[in-house]
DRENLUM-494194 format. One record per residue (C-alpha): residue number from 1; residue in three letters; x, y, z. Coordinates in nm, 3 decimals. Layout:
% DRENLUM-494194
+------+------+---------+---------+---------+
: resi : resn :      px :      py :      pz :
+------+------+---------+---------+---------+
:  NUM :  ALA :       X :       Y :       Z :
...
+------+------+---------+---------+---------+
% end
This chain:
% DRENLUM-494194
+------+------+---------+---------+---------+
: resi : resn :      px :      py :      pz :
+------+------+---------+---------+---------+
:    1 :  MET :   1.550 :  -1.563 :  -1.590 :
:    2 :  ARG :   1.230 :  -1.592 :  -1.797 :
:    3 :  VAL :   0.951 :  -1.434 :  -1.595 :
:    4 :  VAL :   0.575 :  -1.384 :  -1.611 :
:    5 :  PHE :   0.471 :  -1.080 :  -1.407 :
:    6 :  PHE :   0.140 :  -1.054 :  -1.219 :
:    7 :  GLY :   0.041 :  -0.709 :  -1.093 :
:    8 :  THR :  -0.222 :  -0.439 :  -1.107 :
:    9 :  PRO :  -0.178 :  -0.114 :  -0.907 :
:   10 :  GLU :   0.096 :   0.148 :  -0.906 :
:   11 :  PHE :   0.279 :  -0.043 :  -0.633 :
:   12 :  GLY :   0.384 :  -0.308 :  -0.887 :
:   13 :  VAL :   0.526 :  -0.070 :  -1.149 :
:   14 :  PRO :   0.879 :  -0.023 :  -1.000 :
:   15 :  THR :   0.928 :  -0.401 :  -0.983 :
:   16 :  LEU :   0.815 :  -0.445 :  -1.344 :
:   17 :  GLU :   1.051 :  -0.167 :  -1.452 :
:   18 :  ALA :   1.337 :  -0.321 :  -1.254 :
:   19 :  LEU :   1.282 :  -0.660 :  -1.417 :
:   20 :  THR :   1.275 :  -0.521 :  -1.770 :
:   21 :  CYS :   1.533 :  -0.244 :  -1.739 :
:   22 :  GLY :   1.772 :  -0.416 :  -1.502 :
:   23 :  SER :   1.956 :  -0.108 :  -1.371 :
:   24 :  SER :   2.205 :  -0.171 :  -1.090 :
:   25 :  ALA :   2.034 :   0.114 :  -0.906 :
:   26 :  TRP :   1.757 :  -0.129 :  -0.815 :
:   27 :  ALA :   1.986 :  -0.372 :  -0.636 :
:   28 :  VAL :   1.980 :  -0.383 :  -0.257 :
:   29 :  HIS :   2.239 :  -0.527 :  -0.020 :
:   30 :  THR :   2.122 :  -0.822 :   0.185 :
:   31 :  PRO :   2.322 :  -1.098 :   0.357 :
:   32 :  ALA :   2.193 :  -1.344 :   0.095 :
:   33 :  ALA :   2.305 :  -1.128 :  -0.197 :
:   34 :  SER :   2.683 :  -1.123 :  -0.223 :
:   35 :  ALA :   2.864 :  -0.812 :  -0.349 :
:   36 :  SER :   2.998 :  -1.004 :  -0.646 :
:   37 :  ALA :   2.655 :  -1.122 :  -0.760 :
:   38 :  PRO :   2.513 :  -0.965 :  -1.077 :
:   39 :  ALA :   2.227 :  -0.798 :  -0.885 :
:   40 :  GLY :   2.013 :  -0.580 :  -1.107 :
:   41 :  LYS :   2.080 :  -0.769 :  -1.429 :
:   42 :  ARG :   1.808 :  -0.774 :  -1.692 :
:   43 :  HIS :   1.546 :  -1.048 :  -1.688 :
:   44 :  GLU :   1.319 :  -1.147 :  -1.974 :
:   45 :  VAL :   0.958 :  -1.057 :  -1.893 :
:   46 :  LEU :   0.752 :  -1.283 :  -2.117 :
:   47 :  ALA :   0.412 :  -1.134 :  -2.034 :
:   48 :  VAL :   0.228 :  -0.921 :  -1.782 :
:   49 :  VAL :  -0.098 :  -1.050 :  -1.631 :
:   50 :  THR :  -0.320 :  -0.777 :  -1.487 :
:   51 :  GLN :  -0.678 :  -0.712 :  -1.378 :
:   52 :  PRO :  -0.922 :  -0.585 :  -1.643 :
:   53 :  SER :  -0.937 :  -0.211 :  -1.706 :
:   54 :  ARG :  -1.305 :  -0.188 :  -1.624 :
:   55 :  ARG :  -1.238 :  -0.267 :  -1.260 :
:   56 :  ARG :  -1.077 :   0.074 :  -1.200 :
:   57 :  ARG :  -1.307 :   0.371 :  -1.237 :
:   58 :  ARG :  -1.222 :   0.730 :  -1.156 :
:   59 :  ARG :  -1.485 :   0.997 :  -1.199 :
:   60 :  GLY :  -1.686 :   0.752 :  -1.407 :
:   61 :  LYS :  -1.405 :   0.692 :  -1.655 :
:   62 :  THR :  -1.276 :   0.346 :  -1.736 :
:   63 :  GLU :  -0.898 :   0.328 :  -1.698 :
:   64 :  PRO :  -0.636 :   0.058 :  -1.754 :
:   65 :  SER :  -0.434 :  -0.055 :  -1.457 :
:   66 :  PRO :  -0.104 :   0.128 :  -1.388 :
:   67 :  VAL :   0.079 :  -0.201 :  -1.450 :
:   68 :  LYS :  -0.085 :  -0.240 :  -1.792 :
:   69 :  LEU :   0.018 :   0.113 :  -1.888 :
:   70 :  ALA :   0.374 :   0.042 :  -1.777 :
:   71 :  ALA :   0.383 :  -0.288 :  -1.970 :
:   72 :  GLN :   0.265 :  -0.116 :  -2.287 :
:   73 :  ARG :   0.529 :   0.152 :  -2.244 :
:   74 :  LEU :   0.795 :  -0.118 :  -2.195 :
:   75 :  GLY :   0.674 :  -0.323 :  -2.493 :
:   76 :  VAL :   0.566 :  -0.630 :  -2.292 :
:   77 :  MET :   0.269 :  -0.848 :  -2.388 :
:   78 :  VAL :  -0.035 :  -0.792 :  -2.164 :
:   79 :  ILE :  -0.288 :  -1.056 :  -2.058 :
:   80 :  GLU :  -0.615 :  -0.928 :  -1.909 :
:   81 :  SER :  -0.879 :  -1.163 :  -1.775 :
:   82 :  GLU :  -1.176 :  -1.169 :  -1.541 :
:   83 :  SER :  -0.994 :  -1.445 :  -1.354 :
:   84 :  VAL :  -0.650 :  -1.596 :  -1.370 :
:   85 :  ARG :  -0.823 :  -1.928 :  -1.312 :
:   86 :  HIS :  -0.966 :  -1.924 :  -1.665 :
:   87 :  PRO :  -0.832 :  -2.227 :  -1.858 :
:   88 :  ASP :  -0.728 :  -2.011 :  -2.155 :
:   89 :  VAL :  -0.510 :  -1.792 :  -1.933 :
:   90 :  ILE :  -0.346 :  -2.095 :  -1.774 :
:   91 :  GLU :  -0.272 :  -2.245 :  -2.116 :
:   92 :  VAL :  -0.114 :  -1.922 :  -2.242 :
:   93 :  ILE :   0.114 :  -1.905 :  -1.939 :
:   94 :  ARG :   0.201 :  -2.274 :  -1.971 :
:   95 :  GLY :   0.296 :  -2.216 :  -2.333 :
:   96 :  LEU :   0.537 :  -1.938 :  -2.232 :
:   97 :  ARG :   0.734 :  -2.186 :  -2.017 :
:   98 :  PRO :   0.847 :  -1.932 :  -1.755 :
:   99 :  ASP :   1.128 :  -2.004 :  -1.511 :
:  100 :  ALA :   0.947 :  -1.800 :  -1.245 :
:  101 :  ALA :   0.643 :  -1.586 :  -1.188 :
:  102 :  VAL :   0.668 :  -1.256 :  -0.999 :
:  103 :  VAL :   0.355 :  -1.141 :  -0.819 :
:  104 :  VAL :   0.314 :  -0.786 :  -0.684 :
:  105 :  ALA :  -0.032 :  -0.680 :  -0.563 :
:  106 :  TYR :  -0.210 :  -0.867 :  -0.841 :
:  107 :  GLY :  -0.549 :  -0.873 :  -0.668 :
:  108 :  GLU :  -0.635 :  -1.243 :  -0.683 :
:  109 :  ILE :  -0.496 :  -1.552 :  -0.511 :
:  110 :  LEU :  -0.326 :  -1.770 :  -0.771 :
:  111 :  PRO :  -0.462 :  -2.125 :  -0.810 :
:  112 :  ARG :  -0.248 :  -2.435 :  -0.782 :
:  113 :  ASP :  -0.253 :  -2.472 :  -1.162 :
:  114 :  ILE :  -0.058 :  -2.145 :  -1.186 :
:  115 :  LEU :   0.159 :  -2.191 :  -0.878 :
:  116 :  THR :   0.304 :  -2.515 :  -1.010 :
:  117 :  LEU :   0.375 :  -2.394 :  -1.366 :
:  118 :  PRO :   0.707 :  -2.207 :  -1.325 :
:  119 :  ALA :   1.009 :  -2.422 :  -1.257 :
:  120 :  ARG :   1.130 :  -2.184 :  -0.985 :
:  121 :  GLY :   0.787 :  -2.112 :  -0.842 :
:  122 :  CYS :   0.587 :  -1.792 :  -0.793 :
:  123 :  ILE :   0.767 :  -1.521 :  -0.597 :
:  124 :  ASN :   0.567 :  -1.249 :  -0.423 :
:  125 :  VAL :   0.677 :  -0.902 :  -0.310 :
:  126 :  HIS :   0.480 :  -0.823 :   0.007 :
:  127 :  PRO :   0.498 :  -0.485 :   0.189 :
:  128 :  SER :   0.524 :  -0.601 :   0.550 :
:  129 :  LEU :   0.752 :  -0.803 :   0.773 :
:  130 :  LEU :   0.574 :  -1.136 :   0.753 :
:  131 :  PRO :   0.399 :  -1.295 :   0.930 :
:  132 :  ARG :   0.287 :  -0.952 :   1.051 :
:  133 :  TYR :   0.013 :  -0.803 :   0.832 :
:  134 :  ARG :  -0.085 :  -1.081 :   0.600 :
:  135 :  GLY :  -0.365 :  -0.965 :   0.374 :
:  136 :  ALA :  -0.491 :  -0.683 :   0.157 :
:  137 :  ALA :  -0.386 :  -0.364 :   0.337 :
:  138 :  PRO :  -0.054 :  -0.413 :   0.521 :
:  139 :  ILE :   0.077 :  -0.060 :   0.458 :
:  140 :  GLN :  -0.239 :   0.108 :   0.579 :
:  141 :  TRP :  -0.275 :  -0.100 :   0.895 :
:  142 :  ALA :   0.090 :  -0.055 :   0.992 :
:  143 :  ILE :   0.032 :   0.321 :   1.001 :
:  144 :  ILE :  -0.316 :   0.302 :   1.159 :
:  145 :  ASN :  -0.180 :   0.081 :   1.438 :
:  146 :  GLY :   0.102 :   0.326 :   1.511 :
:  147 :  ASP :   0.392 :   0.103 :   1.407 :
:  148 :  THR :   0.729 :   0.279 :   1.373 :
:  149 :  THR :   0.884 :   0.013 :   1.147 :
:  150 :  THR :   0.766 :  -0.206 :   0.864 :
:  151 :  GLY :   0.939 :  -0.359 :   0.565 :
:  152 :  VAL :   0.921 :  -0.570 :   0.252 :
:  153 :  CYS :   0.950 :  -0.946 :   0.214 :
:  154 :  THR :   0.987 :  -1.175 :  -0.084 :
:  155 :  MET :   0.825 :  -1.513 :  -0.042 :
:  156 :  LEU :   0.739 :  -1.830 :  -0.231 :
:  157 :  LEU :   0.365 :  -1.831 :  -0.286 :
:  158 :  ASP :   0.146 :  -2.118 :  -0.176 :
:  159 :  GLU :  -0.232 :  -2.151 :  -0.186 :
:  160 :  GLY :  -0.286 :  -1.954 :   0.136 :
:  161 :  MET :  -0.313 :  -1.579 :   0.199 :
:  162 :  ASP :   0.051 :  -1.468 :   0.234 :
:  163 :  THR :   0.140 :  -1.789 :   0.418 :
:  164 :  GLY :   0.429 :  -1.910 :   0.203 :
:  165 :  PRO :   0.793 :  -1.942 :   0.314 :
:  166 :  VAL :   1.001 :  -1.624 :   0.308 :
:  167 :  PHE :   1.315 :  -1.565 :   0.099 :
:  168 :  MET :   1.432 :  -1.217 :   0.208 :
:  169 :  CYS :   1.309 :  -0.929 :   0.425 :
:  170 :  LEU :   1.425 :  -0.570 :   0.453 :
:  171 :  GLU :   1.310 :  -0.350 :   0.740 :
:  172 :  GLN :   1.213 :   0.012 :   0.679 :
:  173 :  PRO :   1.121 :   0.295 :   0.922 :
:  174 :  ILE :   0.780 :   0.461 :   0.920 :
:  175 :  ALA :   0.820 :   0.839 :   0.950 :
:  176 :  ASP :   0.584 :   1.043 :   1.168 :
:  177 :  ASN :   0.450 :   1.221 :   0.860 :
:  178 :  ASP :   0.420 :   0.912 :   0.639 :
:  179 :  THR :   0.084 :   0.838 :   0.480 :
:  180 :  ALA :  -0.020 :   0.516 :   0.311 :
:  181 :  GLU :   0.067 :   0.689 :  -0.016 :
:  182 :  THR :   0.419 :   0.803 :   0.074 :
:  183 :  LEU :   0.509 :   0.481 :   0.255 :
:  184 :  GLY :   0.371 :   0.274 :  -0.031 :
:  185 :  GLN :   0.581 :   0.463 :  -0.283 :
:  186 :  ARG :   0.894 :   0.404 :  -0.078 :
:  187 :  LEU :   0.826 :   0.037 :  -0.015 :
:  188 :  SER :   0.755 :  -0.021 :  -0.384 :
:  189 :  GLN :   1.107 :   0.098 :  -0.466 :
:  190 :  VAL :   1.262 :  -0.113 :  -0.189 :
:  191 :  GLY :   1.060 :  -0.413 :  -0.301 :
:  192 :  ALA :   1.184 :  -0.382 :  -0.658 :
:  193 :  GLY :   1.545 :  -0.406 :  -0.548 :
:  194 :  LEU :   1.476 :  -0.688 :  -0.304 :
:  195 :  LEU :   1.302 :  -0.888 :  -0.577 :
:  196 :  LEU :   1.604 :  -0.862 :  -0.807 :
:  197 :  SER :   1.837 :  -0.973 :  -0.529 :
:  198 :  THR :   1.602 :  -1.263 :  -0.458 :
:  199 :  LEU :   1.592 :  -1.377 :  -0.821 :
:  200 :  ASP :   1.969 :  -1.355 :  -0.851 :
:  201 :  ALA :   2.020 :  -1.567 :  -0.540 :
:  202 :  ILE :   1.762 :  -1.822 :  -0.660 :
:  203 :  GLU :   1.943 :  -1.852 :  -0.994 :
:  204 :  ARG :   2.265 :  -1.929 :  -0.806 :
:  205 :  ASP :   2.083 :  -2.190 :  -0.595 :
:  206 :  ASP :   2.200 :  -1.983 :  -0.301 :
:  207 :  LEU :   1.869 :  -1.913 :  -0.129 :
:  208 :  THR :   1.621 :  -2.133 :   0.058 :
:  209 :  PRO :   1.289 :  -1.989 :   0.178 :
:  210 :  LEU :   1.216 :  -2.030 :   0.549 :
:  211 :  PRO :   0.871 :  -2.106 :   0.693 :
:  212 :  GLN :   0.689 :  -1.825 :   0.868 :
:  213 :  SER :   0.620 :  -1.845 :   1.237 :
:  214 :  SER :   0.270 :  -1.941 :   1.347 :
:  215 :  VAL :   0.206 :  -1.603 :   1.516 :
:  216 :  ALA :   0.048 :  -1.392 :   1.243 :
:  217 :  THR :  -0.163 :  -1.078 :   1.216 :
:  218 :  THR :  -0.409 :  -0.999 :   0.940 :
:  219 :  ALA :  -0.449 :  -0.671 :   0.751 :
:  220 :  ARG :  -0.813 :  -0.690 :   0.648 :
:  221 :  PRO :  -0.934 :  -0.492 :   0.345 :
:  222 :  LEU :  -1.032 :  -0.132 :   0.417 :
:  223 :  LYS :  -1.395 :  -0.028 :   0.392 :
:  224 :  LYS :  -1.554 :   0.310 :   0.339 :
:  225 :  GLU :  -1.706 :   0.271 :   0.685 :
:  226 :  ASP :  -1.355 :   0.284 :   0.834 :
:  227 :  ALA :  -1.319 :   0.644 :   0.716 :
:  228 :  LEU :  -1.570 :   0.812 :   0.951 :
:  229 :  ILE :  -1.367 :   0.947 :   1.242 :
:  230 :  ASN :  -1.458 :   0.833 :   1.593 :
:  231 :  TRP :  -1.362 :   1.130 :   1.808 :
:  232 :  ASN :  -1.371 :   0.917 :   2.124 :
:  233 :  LEU :  -1.042 :   0.762 :   2.015 :
:  234 :  SER :  -0.719 :   0.924 :   2.133 :
:  235 :  ALA :  -0.568 :   1.213 :   1.939 :
:  236 :  ARG :  -0.272 :   0.998 :   1.833 :
:  237 :  ASP :  -0.495 :   0.715 :   1.712 :
:  238 :  ILE :  -0.704 :   0.956 :   1.504 :
:  239 :  VAL :  -0.397 :   1.116 :   1.347 :
:  240 :  ASN :  -0.265 :   0.769 :   1.262 :
:  241 :  LEU :  -0.602 :   0.676 :   1.111 :
:  242 :  ILE :  -0.601 :   0.986 :   0.889 :
:  243 :  ARG :  -0.247 :   0.906 :   0.773 :
:  244 :  GLY :  -0.324 :   0.540 :   0.711 :
:  245 :  LEU :  -0.640 :   0.608 :   0.510 :
:  246 :  HIS :  -0.478 :   0.864 :   0.280 :
:  247 :  PRO :  -0.546 :   0.872 :  -0.011 :
:  248 :  TRP :  -0.814 :   0.598 :   0.001 :
:  249 :  PRO :  -1.075 :   0.585 :   0.137 :
:  250 :  GLY :  -0.982 :   0.911 :   0.307 :
:  251 :  SER :  -1.097 :   1.009 :   0.657 :
:  252 :  TYR :  -1.393 :   1.240 :   0.705 :
:  253 :  ALA :  -1.608 :   1.412 :   0.965 :
:  254 :  TYR :  -1.907 :   1.646 :   0.968 :
:  255 :  ILE :  -1.873 :   2.013 :   1.058 :
:  256 :  ASN :  -2.196 :   2.207 :   1.095 :
:  257 :  GLY :  -2.364 :   1.925 :   0.904 :
:  258 :  GLN :  -2.122 :   1.940 :   0.610 :
:  259 :  ARG :  -1.925 :   1.628 :   0.517 :
:  260 :  LEU :  -1.558 :   1.719 :   0.514 :
:  261 :  LYS :  -1.262 :   1.502 :   0.415 :
:  262 :  ILE :  -0.970 :   1.550 :   0.651 :
:  263 :  LEU :  -0.649 :   1.505 :   0.456 :
:  264 :  LYS :  -0.398 :   1.605 :   0.721 :
:  265 :  ALA :  -0.402 :   1.642 :   1.097 :
:  266 :  SER :  -0.131 :   1.680 :   1.360 :
:  267 :  LEU :  -0.098 :   1.592 :   1.724 :
:  268 :  VAL :  -0.124 :   1.888 :   1.965 :
:  269 :  THR :  -0.112 :   1.706 :   2.298 :
:  270 :  GLU :  -0.174 :   1.358 :   2.429 :
:  271 :  GLU :  -0.277 :   1.486 :   2.770 :
:  272 :  ALA :  -0.639 :   1.440 :   2.872 :
:  273 :  SER :  -0.863 :   1.734 :   2.783 :
:  274 :  GLY :  -1.032 :   1.754 :   3.123 :
:  275 :  ASP :  -1.405 :   1.806 :   3.107 :
:  276 :  ILE :  -1.405 :   1.898 :   2.737 :
:  277 :  GLU :  -1.627 :   1.659 :   2.546 :
:  278 :  ALA :  -1.476 :   1.469 :   2.255 :
:  279 :  ALA :  -1.539 :   1.629 :   1.912 :
:  280 :  THR :  -1.553 :   1.980 :   2.061 :
:  281 :  VAL :  -1.357 :   2.249 :   1.875 :
:  282 :  VAL :  -1.148 :   2.426 :   2.139 :
:  283 :  ARG :  -0.957 :   2.666 :   1.916 :
:  284 :  ARG :  -0.955 :   2.777 :   1.553 :
:  285 :  ASP :  -0.723 :   3.003 :   1.359 :
:  286 :  GLU :  -0.547 :   3.026 :   1.022 :
:  287 :  ASP :  -0.317 :   2.738 :   1.107 :
:  288 :  GLY :  -0.566 :   2.478 :   1.217 :
:  289 :  LEU :  -0.881 :   2.367 :   1.388 :
:  290 :  VAL :  -0.797 :   2.222 :   1.731 :
:  291 :  VAL :  -1.038 :   1.949 :   1.839 :
:  292 :  ALA :  -1.075 :   1.759 :   2.165 :
:  293 :  THR :  -1.066 :   1.380 :   2.139 :
:  294 :  GLY :  -1.114 :   1.094 :   2.381 :
:  295 :  CYS :  -0.763 :   1.167 :   2.507 :
:  296 :  GLY :  -0.568 :   1.471 :   2.390 :
:  297 :  LEU :  -0.602 :   1.740 :   2.126 :
:  298 :  LEU :  -0.534 :   1.733 :   1.752 :
:  299 :  SER :  -0.519 :   2.001 :   1.487 :
:  300 :  ILE :  -0.707 :   1.959 :   1.159 :
:  301 :  ASP :  -0.473 :   2.118 :   0.903 :
:  302 :  VAL :  -0.583 :   2.029 :   0.547 :
:  303 :  VAL :  -0.938 :   1.953 :   0.437 :
:  304 :  GLN :  -1.141 :   1.889 :   0.125 :
:  305 :  PRO :  -1.508 :   1.992 :   0.116 :
:  306 :  GLU :  -1.739 :   1.791 :  -0.108 :
:  307 :  GLY :  -1.697 :   1.893 :  -0.472 :
:  308 :  LYS :  -1.394 :   2.111 :  -0.392 :
:  309 :  ASN :  -1.016 :   2.086 :  -0.409 :
:  310 :  ALA :  -0.798 :   2.032 :  -0.104 :
:  311 :  MET :  -0.734 :   2.347 :   0.100 :
:  312 :  SER :  -0.586 :   2.464 :   0.428 :
:  313 :  VAL :  -0.820 :   2.499 :   0.722 :
:  314 :  GLY :  -0.759 :   2.873 :   0.714 :
:  315 :  ALA :  -0.889 :   2.891 :   0.357 :
:  316 :  TYR :  -1.184 :   2.671 :   0.449 :
:  317 :  LEU :  -1.284 :   2.883 :   0.747 :
:  318 :  ARG :  -1.269 :   3.218 :   0.570 :
:  319 :  GLY :  -1.619 :   3.324 :   0.469 :
:  320 :  ARG :  -1.783 :   3.020 :   0.628 :
:  321 :  MET :  -1.762 :   3.055 :   1.003 :
:  322 :  ARG :  -1.713 :   3.411 :   1.122 :
:  323 :  GLY :  -1.866 :   3.409 :   1.469 :
:  324 :  GLN :  -1.688 :   3.250 :   1.763 :
:  325 :  GLY :  -1.992 :   3.035 :   1.832 :
:  326 :  ASP :  -2.035 :   2.908 :   1.479 :
:  327 :  ILE :  -1.835 :   2.588 :   1.533 :
:  328 :  ILE :  -1.913 :   2.392 :   1.843 :
:  329 :  ARG :  -1.870 :   2.031 :   1.743 :
:  330 :  VAL :  -1.745 :   1.805 :   1.470 :
:  331 :  GLY :  -1.833 :   1.442 :   1.421 :
+------+------+---------+---------+---------+
% end
């Protein structure tokens, strides 16, 4: 199938690689993909459309998107534009005459002029079990909300926000130690295989997308304000927040007036802490900093002071807080 690929972040790279390389290792088994089908076969990627490099800055340095770097490595033409709605971009894509478009975390809702160009439509890889978690941050909110399962869906895009009919879904567990980073990496691999199985079934005219139910939840974009820990929440909710916000925007608190990123925390107990006020440090040692919350105790295990590398709490405490009364509260 002749495909135009839309994508920007690292999450889209495995799908782009699967489309261009076509290894059978990418194929996944689903009821709609028969064992005899040529799942994982190579497709022709005509072009990659991605967000401009200047939109991603790290330490003040302009960087191309991960998808652009992958496309260049794979020898695929790259189209960068301020907006996919620009008439020149639409005309280039029209001239390519794609059979389908594949969209993976592109970063902009496609207009009708694009949606109607490919003969087979625009197929999206979305990292949730739709209609749960429509929107910008489905992986993060699944972890923050304490879900134990999530998944990946392929769907036919329409003009709404993740509202199109669904082709295939594949459920995946969320491990207790998963972060947004680790879960995203795993779902990106699963999504690549599911996309190939979807395209193969579409080519055989063996797959019809089904409408989503009307009961939907939204995964709103994350903000930096979400990262400041509210110690009145339960210990489990705070641990889930830290996991869901890693690596961006990253949770933080203040200890003795110093802003401190908290990269890893673990649940100590979910039992109420009695009369201990939330945000009070109840124990500290080389292994962690145990803090009272609105309900239960958690251990802060890995931190990152401003301008420093990540370190264990033991390394952070050495030379900073020697007296037993030095740390009374965080928050």
